[in-house]
Each structure stands twice: as C-alpha cells, then as structure tokens.
N, C-alpha and C positions, 0 to 999 in steps of 0.2 A: 302318552306318557303315563298317566296313572291307570289303575284298573278300571276302565270305562264300564265294563260289563258289571262289575261289582256295584259302581255307583248308580248306574241305571236300575240295577235290581233293587237297590235300597230305595230309591225314589218311587219305583213302581209299587213296592210293598207298603209304602206309606199313603198311597192314594185311597180315598174313602170310597171310590166307585171305579173299579178297574174295567167295567164293561166298555168304556169309550176308547180303550187302548187296543190297537190292532197291530200286530208285527208281521214281518216277512210277507208284506204286501206292496208291490212295486207300482208306482204311478205310470200310466201310459198317456192319458190326455185329459184336459179339462174342458168341459162343456158349460158355457154359459146359458142359463134359461131366463125367463121373464122374471122369475122370482129368486133366483139364487145360482148355484152351480152344482153340476154333476161331476164327480170324480170318477173316471173310469180306470180300473186297476187291472193288472196284467192277468189275474186270475179270473177275469170276466165279471167280477162284482163291481157294483156302483154305489158310491156314497153320495148323499145329497146334503148340502148345507148352504150357508149364507155367503160364505167367502172362503178362499184358500190363502193360508199363510205359509209362504215358502221359507222354511227354516232348514234348507237341505244343503247348506255349505257353499264353499266357493266354486264347485262344479255343479251348481244347482240346475236340476231339470226344470223346476217350476220357474226359474228365471227365464230360460229358453221359451217356455210355453207362454210366459207373460209377453215376451217380445213378439212371438208368433201371433198372439191375440191382438196386440197393438198394431202390428203391421196390416192386419186385415181390417180391423174395426176402428182403430184410432190412428190412421196413418199420419206420420210427421210428429207425433208426440214424443218419440224416442229417437234421438238422433243415431244414425248409423255408426258414428265413431265411438259412441258410448259403449257398443258391443265389444270393443277392443280393451276397454279400460281393465276389465277384471283379469286379463291375461298378463298384465305387466308383472315382472318379477325382478326383484333385486336381492332377495335372500333365498337361501336353501336351508334345509334342515336334515340333519343326520339323527337318527334315534335308534334306540335298542332296548332289549331287555336282557339282563345279566343275572346270573346266579351270584348269591352273596357268599363271600369269603370272610373268615374271622378278621383277616388283616385289613379289611375295609373299614372296620370300626364304625359300622352303621347300625342304627337302631331299627325296630320293626316299623317305625313310622316316621322316618326322617324326611325332611325336605331341605335341599340345598340349592341356592340360585347364585350363580356368579355372573355379574354384570360386567362385560368387558368391552373393549374397543371393537366395534363392528361384529361382536358375537356375544351370545348369551348361552350359558350352560346351565342345565337343570338336572336334578337327581331327586327321585322319590322312591321310597322303599314300602313295599306292601307284600304281605303273604311270602316272605322269604326270598323276594325277588328285588332287583333294582331296576327301575325304570329311569332312562336317561335320555337326554337329547341335547343337541347343539344347534342353535340357529345362528347362521353366520352370513355375512355380507358376500354376495356374488356379483358378477358383472351385470349391470342393468340391461334388461332386454325384454322383448316381447317374444316369448317362445312360439315357434311355429307349430309345434305339437307337443304333447306330453308323452315323453318316452319314459318307460320304466327303467330305473337305474340299474346297470349291470352290477355283479358282485365286484368287478374290478373298480367301477366308479366308487363304490361304498368303501372298499378296502383303501383307496387313495385318500379319500377324506378322513377316515379313521386314523391313517398313518400320520396325516398333517397335523391332527390334534393330539396324537398320542401322548406327548410330553406336557399337555396343558393340564394344571391342577383343576380338579372339579370338586374337591372338598380339601380340607387341610391335610388329609391322610393319603388320598388316592388321586391318581391321574386318569385321564381319559383312556389311556392304554390299558390300565388295570381292568376297566370295566369291559373294554373291547376283548380282553383275553378270555373272558367268561361269558361272552354274550351267546344268547340262544336264539334271538330273533333281532333283525336289524332292517333299516330301510333308509332310503334317501330321497327327499321330496323337494320339488320346486315350491316355494312359497309365493304363490300368486298374490297380488295386491290390487286394491282399487276401491273407490267410493263412487257408486252410481248417482246420477243426478235425479233419475226417475225411478221411484221404488215401487210403483203400482201401475196397474192398467186393468179396467173392468173391475172384476171382484177379486182380482189377485193383488196380493201385496207381499213384499219380500222383507225378511228380517235377518239379523246376524251376518254371518259371513257371506251369505248369498248376495248381499248388497253393500257390505261395508267391511271389507277385509283389509285391515292395515297392520303391518309390522311396525313397531315402534323401536328404532335403532337406538343404541346408547352411545351418545356422542358428547363432546365437551360442550359446556354451556355457550362458548364463543361461536359454535356452529349451529345453534338452535334454529336460527332463521335462514331461509334460502338466500344465496347471493344473487341479486337482481341482475348482475352483469354477466351471470353464467347461464348456460342451458341446464336447467335442473328438471330432468325428465320426471323425477318423482313428484315435483310440485305440479307439473302439467297434467299428470294422470291422477291427481287428487290423493297422493300418498304421503305428502310432506306435512306431517303434523307440526304444530307449534309447541306441542306438549311433549316434553322430553324427560326421561329419567337419567340422572347423571351419576354414574359410579363406575370408575375405570379400573380400578386395581383390585386384586384379590387380597382381601383383609379378613381376619378373624379376631374378634367377632365381626359379624357382617357390617359393612359401612352404612352410614346413614343414607336415605334416598331422598332426593329433593324433586318435587313436582313443580315445574314452572307453568305459570299461566299461559294459556294458549288462545289462539284465535279460532273462531268457528268457520273461518274461510279456508276451505281446503283446495282452492284453485279451480 
C-alpha cells in the first residue's frame, strides 16, 4: 500500500552499523550444529549464528524448514493438522497504484481509512501517486492452491466496488480509472500453536496472520450453536473495531476488550 522501498531505505539509512544487513540473498536450508545454526544461502555462502528468527510472512519458508526439522528431530511436537491452519482464507484484497488527478482533492501525504461492513478501504498518497486497497470478505475456504489472479478477476472486483466512496470526494472507480499497477490477493489467516522448534522461532505473519473484520458489536462473539470455521482455525478474535458507515469527519473507533483464547 505505502511506498515500502522508501520506508525500508529510510530505516536502513538510520542504522548505526549497516554491515549486518545483507540483501538479495535467498535462504535454502538451515543446519543445526552443536553450538548454533548455519544458514545456507542460494549463492553458496553460509552464515553462522545462535538462532534463526523467521519473519518472512504468511508464505514463510522458515516455517516450512522449522516443520521439517521438527518432523525429523522432534516428532509429534507439531500436529499435522496445524500445517493446514495458515491456508485458511475468508478475505481477499484488491490493491493498486494510481496517478493523482486534481479532482481527487488529495494532499501529498494523505491517509484515508473507511471501515465498512465486511470490507475496509484505504488510501495513502506519496510522491505524486495514490496507493489504495480494499480488503473484503470472501467465501470461507481452504484454497487448494495459490493461483495468480487473472486480469478478468481483478476487473470484476474493481467493477463491483466502483461506486463505493473511498474519500468524501472520490470513489473507487475514480482511482481505478487512473491505475498504473494493480493486483488481487487471497488473504490467508491463521494462528499457529507451536512457534518454535530447535533453534528456529517464528514471528509476525509467519505464525500469527489474522484479519480483523469490522462487524456490529452484537456479533463480536462466535455463536456456539453454529459451525464457526474461523473460530476453529484460530482466526476469530474477540477484539473488534466497530465503525460501519462512511462519515466525515471520521467516526470514533471503539476497541472492545478481548479474550486471549483463540480457539
């Protein structure tokens, strides 16, 4: 959504010692030794350390290598059904980058967030461009495979949201009309029960990927009489943000107390 390259560059320039940062190096395997770990990279180089922290997102390679290690050296510590958890999906996301028009009435560093029923719309402006996205509720399922969305798929979703306001001046269709880059993603979800094995530990989306839908307060807790797949797969938070209508100035946001039990 935002200019990630600019953000990462800004953080990098602020580091007191840049010698520890290596880019464009792909992990291939992790080797445990008596005193630590050896990280074998695709370019043939090896890095040595005390532990590996996997912060490589929902499609984490480190997570798979952790599971492989546990299967061989710590059998039974990670249930097989846990390997299906992170594949659960109930939301999809369409995103794009558009050129700015005067009629958009957007400043050089604007942020707009619209919290709606079963969808969230976001707009950010940077460097003369508009970064935008919509996360929306889709049919709950465990996708068999990750297919790249076709242009027809993306066009269909954009058309469905075209008349939806995304700021007080513009609609989604206005941004779509000047978009220069776009995509459509499945938003996988899940919370793993086992976050580590050996000297490997997971953090962030690689272990705890949860979409917080915006729902009425009356629907904050799961109905015990119904089959709630989100709750079973560890994705039903008791923590909800409630704001359903498009209002300007932006409506207040309420955070409800939540349980630490994720099912």
